[in-house]
N, C-alpha and C positions, 0 to 999 in steps of 0.2 A: 803159629796161629795169626791170622789176619783179622783186624778189627775195623769196623766202619769209623771213618774220621768224624762223622756227624753225631752218631749216637753211641758208639762203643760196642755195638753188637758184633759177636763173632761171625765171620763169614768165610766162605770158601776162597782160596787164593785166586781163583779164576772168575769170581762173581763179577757181574757187570752192574748189578743193583744190590743194595742192602735189602734183605728180606724183611727187616724190622721197620726201618723208617722210609725205605723206598728211594733214597738218594742214589743218583748215578755215581759209579766209581770209575774215575779215569784210569786209563791203562798205566800211567806213570805212578798213580797212587798204589795200584795193585803191585807194581814192581817194588816200590819203596817199602811196602808193608812186609815183604818177604825177608826172612833172615839172610845174612850175608852168605852163609853156607848154601842155602837154597838157591840164591841167585847164581853163585859160582857153579853149582850143579846144573842149573838151567843153561848157562853159557857153554859148559862142556857138552851137554846134550845137543844143543843147537849146532855146535861145531861138528859133532859126530854125525848128525843128520846131514849136514852140508857135505861132509866127506863122503858119506854113503851115496848121496845123490850124484856127486861128481864122478864116482867110480864107474858109472854106467847104468844100464837099464836092467840090471839083474833082478832088482826088487821094485817093480813098477808100483806106483801108489794106487791103492784100490779106489775106484771111483765110487763115491757115495750115491745112494739112490735119491731119486727126487723126493721121496717121502722123508728120508733122513735130513736132507737139506732144508725142506720146508718146515719140519717140526723143530729142527735146531734153531732156525731163524725166529720162529714164533716163541720158542722156549726162552730165547734171549730177552724178549720183552717181559717175561715173567720174573726175571732176575736169576734164572737158572741157565744151565749150559748143556749142550749136547742134544742129540736126537731123542725123541720120546718113543720108547718101545712099549707096546700094549699087547699082552698075550690074551687074545679074546677067548680062547678055549679055557684058560684059567679064570678069566673074569666071570664067565658064565658057567663055571663048572658046577655050581651048586643048584642050578636050575633044574636039571633032570633028577636030582636026588629027592628022597622023601624027607619032609620036614613036618614036625609036629605043630599043633595049634599053639602050644606054649612058646615055641620058637618064633612064630609070627607075632604073638602078643608082646614078646620081649623087644622086638624091633619097634613096634608102635609106641611103647611106653618111654622111649628115649626122649631126652630134652627137658625133663622136669628137674626140679631142684635135687631130687633124690636119685635120679637115674643118669644124670650127666656125668660121664667119667672124668677123672682127674687127668692131667696131662701125661703122667707116667703110665696111665692105663690105656692110652690111645695108641693104636698101631699105625705105623706109616706105610704099611703094605697096601696094595690095591685091594679094595673091598671085593666081595663076591656076592653081589645082590642076587636074590632069587624070589623074594616075595612079590615083586612087580609082575613076574610071569604068571603067578597064580591069580592076581587081580585081573590081568589082561585076559586070561583064559575064562574067568568068570564073566567078564564083559562079553567075550566072544560067544559064549554059550547063550547068554541072554539075547544077544543080537540075532543069533540063528533062530531061537525060539520065537522072537517077535516077528522075524521075517516070515517064518512059517505061518504065523497067525494072519499076517497081512496078505501073503501071496497064496498060501495053500488053503486057508480057511476064509479068505475074503473078508476079514474082520478089520475094519478101518480104525477100531479103537487101539490097534497096535501102533499106529503112526506116532503119537507123542512119545511112547516109550522107545521106538526105533530112532527117533530124532535124538532123544536124550542119550541113549546108550551109544549110538554111532558117533556122537560129538564128544563124549567124555571118555570113551574107552582108552584110546591111545594116549591122549594128553595126561590123564590122571595116572595111568599105569607108568608112564615115563617119569612123572613127578615122584612116584614112589621109588623108582630107580635112583633118582638123585637123593632122596631121603635116606635110602639105605647106604649110599656111597659117601654120605657125610660122616667121616670118621670121628669128628668132634662130638657128634650127637648132642649138640647144645641148642637145637631148635626143636620144639615139641611138634607133634602131629597137629595139635590144636592150632598153633601159629601157622603151620604150613597150609592147612585147609582154609584158614581165615584169609591168608594171602591169596590163595587160589581163587576164592570167590570174590572177595572185596577188591583185591588187586587186579584180577582179570577184568572185572566190570569197569573199574575206574580207568584202567588202561584203554579200554574201548572208548570211554567217554573222552579221555584226553586226546585220543587219536582223532575223534570226530571234530573236536575243536581245532586241532592242527590242520585238518583237511580244509578248513575255511581259508587257509593261507596259501593254498596251492591251486592251480588250475591244470586241466588236462588238454592235450592237443585234440584238434578236430579229427585227426586220423584215428586216434583211439576211440573217440566217441562214435564215429561213423562205421568203422569196421569191427569194433568190439575186440580188436587185438591191440594189446598194449605195446607202445613203442618203448625203446630203451629209456628215453627221458622220463616218460610217465612211470615206468617201472621203478626208476631210481627215486622219483618223487614219493611213490608209495612206500618204498623201503625206508626212506628217511623219516617220513611221517609216522609210520607204525612202529618202527624201532625206537624213535624218540619218545613216542607216547608210552611205550612199555618201560623205557629207561627211566622216565620221570617217576613212575610208580615204584619201580625196583629200587631206585635211589632213596625214595621216601622210606621204604620199609627197612632198608639197610641202615639208614640213619636212626630210625625209631627204635630198632632192636639193638643198635650199636654192636653189631657183629664184628668180628675181627679176623676172620679167616677166609681164604679163597673158596674153600668148599662151602662155607655158609653163603657166600655171594652167588655161587652156582645154584644152590638150592632155592634161594629167594627169587633169583631171576627165573628159574624153571617154574616156580609156583605162579608167578605173574604171567609168564608166557603160556603155561598150560591153561590157566583160566581164560586168557584172551582167546586161545585157539578153540577151547571148548564152546564158549558162547558165540564166537564168530561162526564156527562150523554149524552149530545148531540153527543159526539164522539162514545159512546157505542151504542146508537140507530142507528147512521149512519152506523156502521159496523155490525149491527145485521142481515142484509139481510132479509130473509123471516120471521124472528122472530122480526121484527122491532116493531110491536104493542105490543107484549108481553113484550119486554125489556122496552119499554117506560112506560108501566103501572107499572111493578114491580119496576123499579128504580124511577118512579114518586112518588108513595105513600110512599115508604120506605125512601125517601129523608128527611122526617120530623124528622128522628132520626139519620141522618148520618153526613156528613161534616158540615152542617149548625150548629148543636148543639155542635159537637166536637170542632170546632174552637171558638164558642161562649164561651164554658167552658174555653178554654185557654185564651181568651181575658179577661174574667171576673177575672180569677186567676191572671193575670198580675196586674190588678188594685187592687186586694186585697193586694198586696205587694207594689205597686208603690204609690197609693193614690195621694197626692198633690205634691209629690216630682218628680223631673225630672226622666225620664226613664233611667235606667242603665242596662247593660248586667248582672250585678250581681243579678238583680231582678229575673232572670230566674234560679238562683241557690238556691233561698229561698225555704225552706221546704214547706211553705204554697202554693207556686205556683206549686212545683213539685208534690204534692199530687194530685192536680186536673189535671195537665197535664198528669201524668202517667195514671190516670183513663181514660182520653180521648184516650190515646194510646191503652190501654187494650180493651176498647169498640170497637175501630176500628179493632184491631186484632181479637177479637171474631167475629166481623161482617164478616170478610173475611175467617176465619178458617172453613174449611169443617169438622165440628165435626162428623157428621154422626150419632150421638146418639139421636138427637131430630129433629123434623120437622123444616126445615129451615125457614119457615114462622113464626113459634112460636118463634124461636130464635131471629128473627129480631124484633118481637113485644116486646119480653122481653128486648132486648137491647135498644129499643126506650124508653121504660118506665124508665129504669135505667138512661139513658142519661138525660131525662127531669127532673127526680128527682134531679140530680146534678145541672141542670140549675136553678131549683126553689130554691135550697139552696143558690146559688149565687145571685139570684134575691132578696131573703129575706134579705141577707146581704146588698145589694144595697139599699133597702128600709130602713133598720135600719140605714144606713149611713146618710140618710136624717134627721132622728130624731136626730142623734148625732150632725150633722152640725147645725141644727136649735137651739138646746140647747146651743151650743157654741156661736152662733151668739147672742142669747139673753143675755148672761152673759158678 
């Protein structure tokens, strides 16, 4: 068994970071922490591998896929090792099944003093969320009904409802997905909704203040097409604005787990997305429906997940310690936060070389891969905590 030299927490022999205190573990320390027998076995294994390699090309090394390499590198910054495998069919296997009203209610009552499970009751397996799909379906039916009122019956009173439903449908449904995926179930729905509304609005306000510090090029102002530099400025400003509010709620609630950080970040990002989209739909004029549909479906990979990435990354560094501003300067956090900024910048940048819809789909996939890496680390954290609790 290997132990962290800083806090004494049990860790895997190949761990690069301690999952409890977050300190980096040098390779020499990892080797020193191994029993002599294990080191001898490692040397024998290394010698066997070298001999096999020298014997010829009979067993060529399998080339890892780009996905495996990318997720393994990202996983390293969470303190875990190896590629992250996600079985999407298993993840969403509960969606097509029938579920009772009591099952839905049991999900929503999580996070109270009497419904938060103890550590030994928490499963480290991937969650199988389904309630989010029912909420999304309800929003979709409401949107279709309002659209029929507006277009089919020429009733302008449907416009406010169309704006509201179109703006809130995907962000709020996505937020419920993160709520269901939080295996610790230690944040109540009341807190999540509060963060959604208050956090989303104050993130917009923080962003507006930060926009006073940047200026945009004449090219973007004259053509209406954002340059790379201006897209990066938008990415930095808006992700930083959401980050400040996410960090505030993480500190105020004193959460201690990666899955909690993902949920809080998703709540801030979902609120930001909903209110921002409502404004865009309102100002779209005759293109109201088109803007509502475009910004509606694409919200699944926008502010919701970018802020979730930042929230999860804060918890990778913070863990059980009190939040400090220095957490935001840690390399492990900065890697994920910079990725969120780059995804945002690429989203806004008018590249012109590829179809804009294909670009959005590609960026949505990349964003969710990063989210799944952080979710995987959050589930591994459960395993580490349970092992420590048993010892």
